[in-house]
mmCIF file of the N, C-alpha and C atoms, coordinates in Angstrom:
data_MODEL
# 
_entry.id   MODEL 
# 
loop_
_atom_site.group_PDB 
_atom_site.id 
_atom_site.type_symbol 
_atom_site.label_atom_id 
_atom_site.label_alt_id 
_atom_site.label_comp_id 
_atom_site.label_asym_id 
_atom_site.label_entity_id 
_atom_site.label_seq_id 
_atom_site.pdbx_PDB_ins_code 
_atom_site.Cartn_x 
_atom_site.Cartn_y 
_atom_site.Cartn_z 
_atom_site.occupancy 
_atom_site.B_iso_or_equiv 
_atom_site.pdbx_formal_charge 
_atom_site.auth_seq_id 
_atom_site.auth_comp_id 
_atom_site.auth_asym_id 
_atom_site.auth_atom_id 
_atom_site.pdbx_PDB_model_num 
ATOM 1   N N  . MET A 1 1  ? 19.458 -5.445 -8.407 1.00 0.00 ? 1  MET A N  1 
ATOM 2   C CA . MET A 1 1  ? 18.417 -5.087 -7.458 1.00 0.00 ? 1  MET A CA 1 
ATOM 3   C C  . MET A 1 1  ? 17.636 -6.335 -7.062 1.00 0.00 ? 1  MET A C  1 
ATOM 4   N N  . GLU A 1 2  ? 17.286 -6.387 -5.799 1.00 0.00 ? 2  GLU A N  1 
ATOM 5   C CA . GLU A 1 2  ? 16.500 -7.524 -5.305 1.00 0.00 ? 2  GLU A CA 1 
ATOM 6   C C  . GLU A 1 2  ? 15.078 -7.473 -5.849 1.00 0.00 ? 2  GLU A C  1 
ATOM 7   N N  . VAL A 1 3  ? 14.442 -8.618 -5.883 1.00 0.00 ? 3  VAL A N  1 
ATOM 8   C CA . VAL A 1 3  ? 13.045 -8.693 -6.278 1.00 0.00 ? 3  VAL A CA 1 
ATOM 9   C C  . VAL A 1 3  ? 12.202 -8.226 -5.100 1.00 0.00 ? 3  VAL A C  1 
ATOM 10  N N  . LEU A 1 4  ? 11.261 -7.332 -5.372 1.00 0.00 ? 4  LEU A N  1 
ATOM 11  C CA . LEU A 1 4  ? 10.379 -6.840 -4.327 1.00 0.00 ? 4  LEU A CA 1 
ATOM 12  C C  . LEU A 1 4  ? 9.207  -7.785 -4.131 1.00 0.00 ? 4  LEU A C  1 
ATOM 13  N N  . ARG A 1 5  ? 8.877  -8.042 -2.874 1.00 0.00 ? 5  ARG A N  1 
ATOM 14  C CA . ARG A 1 5  ? 7.662  -8.793 -2.586 1.00 0.00 ? 5  ARG A CA 1 
ATOM 15  C C  . ARG A 1 5  ? 6.481  -7.862 -2.803 1.00 0.00 ? 5  ARG A C  1 
ATOM 16  N N  . LEU A 1 6  ? 5.284  -8.398 -2.817 1.00 0.00 ? 6  LEU A N  1 
ATOM 17  C CA . LEU A 1 6  ? 4.083  -7.635 -3.139 1.00 0.00 ? 6  LEU A CA 1 
ATOM 18  C C  . LEU A 1 6  ? 3.939  -6.381 -2.289 1.00 0.00 ? 6  LEU A C  1 
ATOM 19  N N  . ASP A 1 7  ? 4.239  -6.438 -1.005 1.00 0.00 ? 7  ASP A N  1 
ATOM 20  C CA . ASP A 1 7  ? 4.049  -5.283 -0.125 1.00 0.00 ? 7  ASP A CA 1 
ATOM 21  C C  . ASP A 1 7  ? 5.344  -4.555 0.227  1.00 0.00 ? 7  ASP A C  1 
ATOM 22  N N  . ASP A 1 8  ? 6.446  -4.872 -0.445 1.00 0.00 ? 8  ASP A N  1 
ATOM 23  C CA . ASP A 1 8  ? 7.688  -4.126 -0.251 1.00 0.00 ? 8  ASP A CA 1 
ATOM 24  C C  . ASP A 1 8  ? 7.658  -2.892 -1.139 1.00 0.00 ? 8  ASP A C  1 
ATOM 25  N N  . ILE A 1 9  ? 8.440  -1.899 -0.764 1.00 0.00 ? 9  ILE A N  1 
ATOM 26  C CA . ILE A 1 9  ? 8.589  -0.725 -1.608 1.00 0.00 ? 9  ILE A CA 1 
ATOM 27  C C  . ILE A 1 9  ? 10.074 -0.499 -1.847 1.00 0.00 ? 9  ILE A C  1 
ATOM 28  N N  . GLY A 1 10 ? 10.378 0.198  -2.923 1.00 0.00 ? 10 GLY A N  1 
ATOM 29  C CA . GLY A 1 10 ? 11.770 0.482  -3.260 1.00 0.00 ? 10 GLY A CA 1 
ATOM 30  C C  . GLY A 1 10 ? 11.870 1.665  -4.192 1.00 0.00 ? 10 GLY A C  1 
ATOM 31  N N  . PRO A 1 11 ? 11.388 2.834  -3.767 1.00 0.00 ? 11 PRO A N  1 
ATOM 32  C CA . PRO A 1 11 ? 11.342 3.976  -4.675 1.00 0.00 ? 11 PRO A CA 1 
ATOM 33  C C  . PRO A 1 11 ? 12.704 4.500  -5.118 1.00 0.00 ? 11 PRO A C  1 
ATOM 34  N N  . ASP A 1 12 ? 13.728 4.306  -4.319 1.00 0.00 ? 12 ASP A N  1 
ATOM 35  C CA . ASP A 1 12 ? 15.064 4.798  -4.663 1.00 0.00 ? 12 ASP A CA 1 
ATOM 36  C C  . ASP A 1 12 ? 16.025 3.669  -5.006 1.00 0.00 ? 12 ASP A C  1 
ATOM 37  N N  . GLY A 1 13 ? 15.488 2.484  -5.287 1.00 0.00 ? 13 GLY A N  1 
ATOM 38  C CA . GLY A 1 13 ? 16.329 1.352  -5.642 1.00 0.00 ? 13 GLY A CA 1 
ATOM 39  C C  . GLY A 1 13 ? 16.810 0.534  -4.457 1.00 0.00 ? 13 GLY A C  1 
ATOM 40  N N  . VAL A 1 14 ? 16.355 0.885  -3.264 1.00 0.00 ? 14 VAL A N  1 
ATOM 41  C CA . VAL A 1 14 ? 16.707 0.145  -2.054 1.00 0.00 ? 14 VAL A CA 1 
ATOM 42  C C  . VAL A 1 14 ? 15.422 -0.448 -1.486 1.00 0.00 ? 14 VAL A C  1 
ATOM 43  N N  . ARG A 1 15 ? 15.412 -1.748 -1.304 1.00 0.00 ? 15 ARG A N  1 
ATOM 44  C CA . ARG A 1 15 ? 14.213 -2.433 -0.812 1.00 0.00 ? 15 ARG A CA 1 
ATOM 45  C C  . ARG A 1 15 ? 13.917 -2.034 0.633  1.00 0.00 ? 15 ARG A C  1 
ATOM 46  N N  . MET A 1 16 ? 12.659 -1.667 0.885  1.00 0.00 ? 16 MET A N  1 
ATOM 47  C CA . MET A 1 16 ? 12.200 -1.357 2.234  1.00 0.00 ? 16 MET A CA 1 
ATOM 48  C C  . MET A 1 16 ? 11.035 -2.269 2.567  1.00 0.00 ? 16 MET A C  1 
ATOM 49  N N  . ILE A 1 17 ? 11.078 -2.818 3.753  1.00 0.00 ? 17 ILE A N  1 
ATOM 50  C CA . ILE A 1 17 ? 10.011 -3.695 4.215  1.00 0.00 ? 17 ILE A CA 1 
ATOM 51  C C  . ILE A 1 17 ? 9.264  -2.967 5.324  1.00 0.00 ? 17 ILE A C  1 
ATOM 52  N N  . VAL A 1 18 ? 7.972  -2.770 5.120  1.00 0.00 ? 18 VAL A N  1 
ATOM 53  C CA . VAL A 1 18 ? 7.118  -2.156 6.131  1.00 0.00 ? 18 VAL A CA 1 
ATOM 54  C C  . VAL A 1 18 ? 6.125  -3.222 6.576  1.00 0.00 ? 18 VAL A C  1 
ATOM 55  N N  . ASP A 1 19 ? 5.943  -3.361 7.864  1.00 0.00 ? 19 ASP A N  1 
ATOM 56  C CA . ASP A 1 19 ? 4.992  -4.337 8.391  1.00 0.00 ? 19 ASP A CA 1 
ATOM 57  C C  . ASP A 1 19 ? 3.584  -3.737 8.343  1.00 0.00 ? 19 ASP A C  1 
ATOM 58  N N  . TRP A 1 20 ? 3.014  -3.728 7.145  1.00 0.00 ? 20 TRP A N  1 
ATOM 59  C CA . TRP A 1 20 ? 1.697  -3.118 6.936  1.00 0.00 ? 20 TRP A CA 1 
ATOM 60  C C  . TRP A 1 20 ? 0.625  -3.797 7.775  1.00 0.00 ? 20 TRP A C  1 
ATOM 61  N N  . ASP A 1 21 ? 0.785  -5.090 8.071  1.00 0.00 ? 21 ASP A N  1 
ATOM 62  C CA . ASP A 1 21 ? -0.218 -5.817 8.848  1.00 0.00 ? 21 ASP A CA 1 
ATOM 63  C C  . ASP A 1 21 ? -0.394 -5.247 10.254 1.00 0.00 ? 21 ASP A C  1 
ATOM 64  N N  . ARG A 1 22 ? 0.611  -4.591 10.779 1.00 0.00 ? 22 ARG A N  1 
ATOM 65  C CA . ARG A 1 22 ? 0.529  -4.008 12.121 1.00 0.00 ? 22 ARG A CA 1 
ATOM 66  C C  . ARG A 1 22 ? -0.044 -2.599 12.114 1.00 0.00 ? 22 ARG A C  1 
ATOM 67  N N  . MET A 1 23 ? -0.321 -2.064 10.926 1.00 0.00 ? 23 MET A N  1 
ATOM 68  C CA . MET A 1 23 ? -0.786 -0.688 10.818 1.00 0.00 ? 23 MET A CA 1 
ATOM 69  C C  . MET A 1 23 ? -2.290 -0.625 11.020 1.00 0.00 ? 23 MET A C  1 
ATOM 70  N N  . GLY A 1 24 ? -2.702 0.071  12.064 1.00 0.00 ? 24 GLY A N  1 
ATOM 71  C CA . GLY A 1 24 ? -4.119 0.250  12.349 1.00 0.00 ? 24 GLY A CA 1 
ATOM 72  C C  . GLY A 1 24 ? -4.603 1.607  11.864 1.00 0.00 ? 24 GLY A C  1 
ATOM 73  N N  . THR A 1 25 ? -5.897 1.801  11.906 1.00 0.00 ? 25 THR A N  1 
ATOM 74  C CA . THR A 1 25 ? -6.484 3.078  11.527 1.00 0.00 ? 25 THR A CA 1 
ATOM 75  C C  . THR A 1 25 ? -5.902 4.181  12.401 1.00 0.00 ? 25 THR A C  1 
ATOM 76  N N  . SER A 1 26 ? -5.512 5.269  11.782 1.00 0.00 ? 26 SER A N  1 
ATOM 77  C CA . SER A 1 26 ? -4.892 6.470  12.366 1.00 0.00 ? 26 SER A CA 1 
ATOM 78  C C  . SER A 1 26 ? -3.407 6.289  12.695 1.00 0.00 ? 26 SER A C  1 
ATOM 79  N N  . ASP A 1 27 ? -2.829 5.132  12.424 1.00 0.00 ? 27 ASP A N  1 
ATOM 80  C CA . ASP A 1 27 ? -1.384 4.953  12.579 1.00 0.00 ? 27 ASP A CA 1 
ATOM 81  C C  . ASP A 1 27 ? -0.662 5.635  11.413 1.00 0.00 ? 27 ASP A C  1 
ATOM 82  N N  . SER A 1 28 ? 0.593  5.989  11.649 1.00 0.00 ? 28 SER A N  1 
ATOM 83  C CA . SER A 1 28 ? 1.392  6.584  10.575 1.00 0.00 ? 28 SER A CA 1 
ATOM 84  C C  . SER A 1 28 ? 2.771  5.944  10.547 1.00 0.00 ? 28 SER A C  1 
ATOM 85  N N  . VAL A 1 29 ? 3.413  6.115  9.396  1.00 0.00 ? 29 VAL A N  1 
ATOM 86  C CA . VAL A 1 29 ? 4.779  5.621  9.212  1.00 0.00 ? 29 VAL A CA 1 
ATOM 87  C C  . VAL A 1 29 ? 5.511  6.648  8.344  1.00 0.00 ? 29 VAL A C  1 
ATOM 88  N N  . PHE A 1 30 ? 6.784  6.861  8.658  1.00 0.00 ? 30 PHE A N  1 
ATOM 89  C CA . PHE A 1 30 ? 7.628  7.726  7.836  1.00 0.00 ? 30 PHE A CA 1 
ATOM 90  C C  . PHE A 1 30 ? 8.445  6.854  6.905  1.00 0.00 ? 30 PHE A C  1 
ATOM 91  N N  . VAL A 1 31 ? 8.383  7.155  5.614  1.00 0.00 ? 31 VAL A N  1 
ATOM 92  C CA . VAL A 1 31 ? 9.138  6.415  4.606  1.00 0.00 ? 31 VAL A CA 1 
ATOM 93  C C  . VAL A 1 31 ? 10.208 7.346  4.046  1.00 0.00 ? 31 VAL A C  1 
ATOM 94  N N  . PRO A 1 32 ? 11.468 7.139  4.420  1.00 0.00 ? 32 PRO A N  1 
ATOM 95  C CA . PRO A 1 32 ? 12.523 7.993  3.892  1.00 0.00 ? 32 PRO A CA 1 
ATOM 96  C C  . PRO A 1 32 ? 12.770 7.689  2.420  1.00 0.00 ? 32 PRO A C  1 
ATOM 97  N N  . CYS A 1 33 ? 12.766 8.738  1.594  1.00 0.00 ? 33 CYS A N  1 
ATOM 98  C CA . CYS A 1 33 ? 12.990 8.541  0.158  1.00 0.00 ? 33 CYS A CA 1 
ATOM 99  C C  . CYS A 1 33 ? 13.213 9.890  -0.518 1.00 0.00 ? 33 CYS A C  1 
ATOM 100 N N  . LEU A 1 34 ? 13.857 9.848  -1.660 1.00 0.00 ? 34 LEU A N  1 
ATOM 101 C CA . LEU A 1 34 ? 14.012 11.032 -2.500 1.00 0.00 ? 34 LEU A CA 1 
ATOM 102 C C  . LEU A 1 34 ? 12.960 11.058 -3.592 1.00 0.00 ? 34 LEU A C  1 
ATOM 103 N N  . ASN A 1 35 ? 12.654 9.901  -4.144 1.00 0.00 ? 35 ASN A N  1 
ATOM 104 C CA . ASN A 1 35 ? 11.673 9.804  -5.220 1.00 0.00 ? 35 ASN A CA 1 
ATOM 105 C C  . ASN A 1 35 ? 10.282 9.636  -4.598 1.00 0.00 ? 35 ASN A C  1 
ATOM 106 N N  . VAL A 1 36 ? 9.728  10.751 -4.126 1.00 0.00 ? 36 VAL A N  1 
ATOM 107 C CA . VAL A 1 36 ? 8.449  10.681 -3.419 1.00 0.00 ? 36 VAL A CA 1 
ATOM 108 C C  . VAL A 1 36 ? 7.296  10.301 -4.343 1.00 0.00 ? 36 VAL A C  1 
ATOM 109 N N  . THR A 1 37 ? 7.394  10.641 -5.615 1.00 0.00 ? 37 THR A N  1 
ATOM 110 C CA . THR A 1 37 ? 6.335  10.287 -6.573 1.00 0.00 ? 37 THR A CA 1 
ATOM 111 C C  . THR A 1 37 ? 6.263  8.770  -6.735 1.00 0.00 ? 37 THR A C  1 
ATOM 112 N N  . LYS A 1 38 ? 7.394  8.128  -6.919 1.00 0.00 ? 38 LYS A N  1 
ATOM 113 C CA . LYS A 1 38 ? 7.422  6.673  -7.076 1.00 0.00 ? 38 LYS A CA 1 
ATOM 114 C C  . LYS A 1 38 ? 7.005  5.986  -5.779 1.00 0.00 ? 38 LYS A C  1 
ATOM 115 N N  . ALA A 1 39 ? 7.465  6.520  -4.634 1.00 0.00 ? 39 ALA A N  1 
ATOM 116 C CA . ALA A 1 39 ? 7.084  5.943  -3.343 1.00 0.00 ? 39 ALA A CA 1 
ATOM 117 C C  . ALA A 1 39 ? 5.577  6.005  -3.155 1.00 0.00 ? 39 ALA A C  1 
ATOM 118 N N  . LEU A 1 40 ? 4.980  7.146  -3.458 1.00 0.00 ? 40 LEU A N  1 
ATOM 119 C CA . LEU A 1 40 ? 3.534  7.292  -3.296 1.00 0.00 ? 40 LEU A CA 1 
ATOM 120 C C  . LEU A 1 40 ? 2.786  6.324  -4.205 1.00 0.00 ? 40 LEU A C  1 
ATOM 121 N N  . LYS A 1 41 ? 3.251  6.155  -5.425 1.00 0.00 ? 41 LYS A N  1 
ATOM 122 C CA . LYS A 1 41 ? 2.612  5.218  -6.355 1.00 0.00 ? 41 LYS A CA 1 
ATOM 123 C C  . LYS A 1 41 ? 2.658  3.789  -5.798 1.00 0.00 ? 41 LYS A C  1 
ATOM 124 N N  . GLN A 1 42 ? 3.816  3.377  -5.271 1.00 0.00 ? 42 GLN A N  1 
ATOM 125 C CA . GLN A 1 42 ? 3.951  2.028  -4.714 1.00 0.00 ? 42 GLN A CA 1 
ATOM 126 C C  . GLN A 1 42 ? 3.084  1.854  -3.469 1.00 0.00 ? 42 GLN A C  1 
ATOM 127 N N  . ILE A 1 43 ? 3.070  2.855  -2.595 1.00 0.00 ? 43 ILE A N  1 
ATOM 128 C CA . ILE A 1 43 ? 2.279  2.771  -1.368 1.00 0.00 ? 43 ILE A CA 1 
ATOM 129 C C  . ILE A 1 43 ? 0.791  2.811  -1.680 1.00 0.00 ? 43 ILE A C  1 
ATOM 130 N N  . GLN A 1 44 ? 0.387  3.635  -2.635 1.00 0.00 ? 44 GLN A N  1 
ATOM 131 C CA . GLN A 1 44 ? -1.030 3.700  -3.010 1.00 0.00 ? 44 GLN A CA 1 
ATOM 132 C C  . GLN A 1 44 ? -1.514 2.347  -3.524 1.00 0.00 ? 44 GLN A C  1 
ATOM 133 N N  . ALA A 1 45 ? -0.682 1.644  -4.284 1.00 0.00 ? 45 ALA A N  1 
ATOM 134 C CA . ALA A 1 45 ? -1.057 0.319  -4.793 1.00 0.00 ? 45 ALA A CA 1 
ATOM 135 C C  . ALA A 1 45 ? -1.267 -0.666 -3.631 1.00 0.00 ? 45 ALA A C  1 
ATOM 136 N N  . ILE A 1 46 ? -0.410 -0.589 -2.625 1.00 0.00 ? 46 ILE A N  1 
ATOM 137 C CA . ILE A 1 46 ? -0.552 -1.462 -1.454 1.00 0.00 ? 46 ILE A CA 1 
ATOM 138 C C  . ILE A 1 46 ? -1.849 -1.152 -0.719 1.00 0.00 ? 46 ILE A C  1 
ATOM 139 N N  . PHE A 1 47 ? -2.117 0.123  -0.489 1.00 0.00 ? 47 PHE A N  1 
ATOM 140 C CA . PHE A 1 47 ? -3.334 0.525  0.216  1.00 0.00 ? 47 PHE A CA 1 
ATOM 141 C C  . PHE A 1 47 ? -4.576 0.162  -0.586 1.00 0.00 ? 47 PHE A C  1 
ATOM 142 N N  . ASP A 1 48 ? -4.538 0.319  -1.904 1.00 0.00 ? 48 ASP A N  1 
ATOM 143 C CA . ASP A 1 48 ? -5.678 -0.057 -2.747 1.00 0.00 ? 48 ASP A CA 1 
ATOM 144 C C  . ASP A 1 48 ? -5.969 -1.550 -2.640 1.00 0.00 ? 48 ASP A C  1 
ATOM 145 N N  . ARG A 1 49 ? -4.926 -2.383 -2.665 1.00 0.00 ? 49 ARG A N  1 
ATOM 146 C CA . ARG A 1 49 ? -5.123 -3.833 -2.546 1.00 0.00 ? 49 ARG A CA 1 
ATOM 147 C C  . ARG A 1 49 ? -5.767 -4.203 -1.214 1.00 0.00 ? 49 ARG A C  1 
ATOM 148 N N  . ARG A 1 50 ? -5.450 -3.457 -0.181 1.00 0.00 ? 50 ARG A N  1 
ATOM 149 C CA . ARG A 1 50 ? -5.972 -3.737 1.157  1.00 0.00 ? 50 ARG A CA 1 
ATOM 150 C C  . ARG A 1 50 ? -7.309 -3.041 1.424  1.00 0.00 ? 50 ARG A C  1 
ATOM 151 N N  . GLY A 1 51 ? -7.747 -2.196 0.512  1.00 0.00 ? 51 GLY A N  1 
ATOM 152 C CA . GLY A 1 51 ? -9.001 -1.483 0.698  1.00 0.00 ? 51 GLY A CA 1 
ATOM 153 C C  . GLY A 1 51 ? -8.896 -0.356 1.728  1.00 0.00 ? 51 GLY A C  1 
ATOM 154 N N  . TRP A 1 52 ? -7.688 0.176  1.910  1.00 0.00 ? 52 TRP A N  1 
ATOM 155 C CA . TRP A 1 52 ? -7.446 1.245  2.879  1.00 0.00 ? 52 TRP A CA 1 
ATOM 156 C C  . TRP A 1 52 ? -7.378 2.588  2.172  1.00 0.00 ? 52 TRP A C  1 
ATOM 157 N N  . LYS A 1 53 ? -7.679 3.630  2.914  1.00 0.00 ? 53 LYS A N  1 
ATOM 158 C CA . LYS A 1 53 ? -7.490 5.007  2.450  1.00 0.00 ? 53 LYS A CA 1 
ATOM 159 C C  . LYS A 1 53 ? -6.277 5.572  3.176  1.00 0.00 ? 53 LYS A C  1 
ATOM 160 N N  . LEU A 1 54 ? -5.607 6.529  2.545  1.00 0.00 ? 54 LEU A N  1 
ATOM 161 C CA . LEU A 1 54 ? -4.422 7.101  3.162  1.00 0.00 ? 54 LEU A CA 1 
ATOM 162 C C  . LEU A 1 54 ? -4.417 8.609  3.077  1.00 0.00 ? 54 LEU A C  1 
ATOM 163 N N  . ARG A 1 55 ? -3.645 9.196  3.946  1.00 0.00 ? 55 ARG A N  1 
ATOM 164 C CA . ARG A 1 55 ? -3.297 10.615 3.889  1.00 0.00 ? 55 ARG A CA 1 
ATOM 165 C C  . ARG A 1 55 ? -1.787 10.637 3.832  1.00 0.00 ? 55 ARG A C  1 
ATOM 166 N N  . VAL A 1 56 ? -1.245 11.524 3.022  1.00 0.00 ? 56 VAL A N  1 
ATOM 167 C CA . VAL A 1 56 ? 0.207  11.547 2.841  1.00 0.00 ? 56 VAL A CA 1 
ATOM 168 C C  . VAL A 1 56 ? 0.699  12.986 2.780  1.00 0.00 ? 56 VAL A C  1 
ATOM 169 N N  . HIS A 1 57 ? 1.863  13.218 3.358  1.00 0.00 ? 57 HIS A N  1 
ATOM 170 C CA . HIS A 1 57 ? 2.528  14.518 3.291  1.00 0.00 ? 57 HIS A CA 1 
ATOM 171 C C  . HIS A 1 57 ? 4.009  14.294 3.004  1.00 0.00 ? 57 HIS A C  1 
ATOM 172 N N  . VAL A 1 58 ? 4.537  15.066 2.070  1.00 0.00 ? 58 VAL A N  1 
ATOM 173 C CA . VAL A 1 58 ? 5.980  15.088 1.862  1.00 0.00 ? 58 VAL A CA 1 
ATOM 174 C C  . VAL A 1 58 ? 6.557  15.870 3.040  1.00 0.00 ? 58 VAL A C  1 
ATOM 175 N N  . SER A 1 59 ? 7.547  15.307 3.698  1.00 0.00 ? 59 SER A N  1 
ATOM 176 C CA . SER A 1 59 ? 8.095  15.979 4.871  1.00 0.00 ? 59 SER A CA 1 
ATOM 177 C C  . SER A 1 59 ? 9.583  15.704 5.009  1.00 0.00 ? 59 SER A C  1 
ATOM 178 N N  . VAL A 1 60 ? 10.200 16.498 5.857  1.00 0.00 ? 60 VAL A N  1 
ATOM 179 C CA . VAL A 1 60 ? 11.600 16.296 6.232  1.00 0.00 ? 60 VAL A CA 1 
ATOM 180 C C  . VAL A 1 60 ? 11.597 16.060 7.739  1.00 0.00 ? 60 VAL A C  1 
ATOM 181 N N  . GLU A 1 61 ? 12.066 14.889 8.141  1.00 0.00 ? 61 GLU A N  1 
ATOM 182 C CA . GLU A 1 61 ? 12.105 14.530 9.554  1.00 0.00 ? 61 GLU A CA 1 
ATOM 183 C C  . GLU A 1 61 ? 13.533 14.181 9.921  1.00 0.00 ? 61 GLU A C  1 
ATOM 184 N N  . ASN A 1 62 ? 14.063 14.833 10.938 1.00 0.00 ? 62 ASN A N  1 
ATOM 185 C CA . ASN A 1 62 ? 15.457 14.639 11.345 1.00 0.00 ? 62 ASN A CA 1 
ATOM 186 C C  . ASN A 1 62 ? 16.417 14.814 10.173 1.00 0.00 ? 62 ASN A C  1 
ATOM 187 N N  . HIS A 1 63 ? 16.152 15.826 9.348  1.00 0.00 ? 63 HIS A N  1 
ATOM 188 C CA . HIS A 1 63 ? 16.983 16.177 8.190  1.00 0.00 ? 63 HIS A CA 1 
ATOM 189 C C  . HIS A 1 63 ? 16.931 15.135 7.084  1.00 0.00 ? 63 HIS A C  1 
ATOM 190 N N  . ILE A 1 64 ? 15.892 14.298 7.072  1.00 0.00 ? 64 ILE A N  1 
ATOM 191 C CA . ILE A 1 64 ? 15.744 13.254 6.049  1.00 0.00 ? 64 ILE A CA 1 
ATOM 192 C C  . ILE A 1 64 ? 14.426 13.484 5.319  1.00 0.00 ? 64 ILE A C  1 
ATOM 193 N N  . MET A 1 65 ? 14.491 13.547 3.996  1.00 0.00 ? 65 MET A N  1 
ATOM 194 C CA . MET A 1 65 ? 13.287 13.744 3.183  1.00 0.00 ? 65 MET A CA 1 
ATOM 195 C C  . MET A 1 65 ? 12.545 12.428 3.023  1.00 0.00 ? 65 MET A C  1 
ATOM 196 N N  . GLY A 1 66 ? 11.227 12.527 2.942  1.00 0.00 ? 66 GLY A N  1 
ATOM 197 C CA . GLY A 1 66 ? 10.425 11.330 2.727  1.00 0.00 ? 66 GLY A CA 1 
ATOM 198 C C  . GLY A 1 66 ? 8.949  11.630 2.772  1.00 0.00 ? 66 GLY A C  1 
ATOM 199 N N  . LEU A 1 67 ? 8.166  10.585 2.994  1.00 0.00 ? 67 LEU A N  1 
ATOM 200 C CA . LEU A 1 67 ? 6.708  10.691 3.078  1.00 0.00 ? 67 LEU A CA 1 
ATOM 201 C C  . LEU A 1 67 ? 6.244  10.255 4.455  1.00 0.00 ? 67 LEU A C  1 
ATOM 202 N N  . ARG A 1 68 ? 5.346  11.013 5.034  1.00 0.00 ? 68 ARG A N  1 
ATOM 203 C CA . ARG A 1 68 ? 4.638  10.585 6.239  1.00 0.00 ? 68 ARG A CA 1 
ATOM 204 C C  . ARG A 1 68 ? 3.284  10.089 5.746  1.00 0.00 ? 68 ARG A C  1 
ATOM 205 N N  . ILE A 1 69 ? 2.995  8.819  6.016  1.00 0.00 ? 69 ILE A N  1 
ATOM 206 C CA . ILE A 1 69 ? 1.775  8.147  5.557  1.00 0.00 ? 69 ILE A CA 1 
ATOM 207 C C  . ILE A 1 69 ? 0.893  7.837  6.759  1.00 0.00 ? 69 ILE A C  1 
ATOM 208 N N  . TRP A 1 70 ? -0.381 8.211  6.658  1.00 0.00 ? 70 TRP A N  1 
ATOM 209 C CA . TRP A 1 70 ? -1.362 7.847  7.688  1.00 0.00 ? 70 TRP A CA 1 
ATOM 210 C C  . TRP A 1 70 ? -2.401 6.920  7.067  1.00 0.00 ? 70 TRP A C  1 
ATOM 211 N N  . ARG A 1 71 ? -2.777 5.881  7.775  1.00 0.00 ? 71 ARG A N  1 
ATOM 212 C CA . ARG A 1 71 ? -3.905 5.053  7.367  1.00 0.00 ? 71 ARG A CA 1 
ATOM 213 C C  . ARG A 1 71 ? -5.146 5.684  8.004  1.00 0.00 ? 71 ARG A C  1 
ATOM 214 N N  . ILE A 1 72 ? -6.112 6.090  7.157  1.00 0.00 ? 72 ILE A N  1 
ATOM 215 C CA . ILE A 1 72 ? -7.284 6.772  7.693  1.00 0.00 ? 72 ILE A CA 1 
ATOM 216 C C  . ILE A 1 72 ? -8.544 5.913  7.692  1.00 0.00 ? 72 ILE A C  1 
ATOM 217 N N  . THR A 1 73 ? -8.503 4.739  7.056  1.00 0.00 ? 73 THR A N  1 
ATOM 218 C CA . THR A 1 73 ? -9.617 3.777  7.165  1.00 0.00 ? 73 THR A CA 1 
ATOM 219 C C  . THR A 1 73 ? -9.058 2.377  7.196  1.00 0.00 ? 73 THR A C  1 
# 
């Protein structure tokens, strides 16, 4: 497995790079994953470091399970 950078996530063992710097208040991103608990833990750590609050829902989009994440502050 590759080494994850500080803001990368990899809840299912596959590295995902999200451009968090482009995420503004009220923006959302869908993170496809099966291990939603691990994904949420990794994303929460990123948001905590940045001083952001989030809203999250487990969802299925286009037949793919994952998390829909909103930045709310």
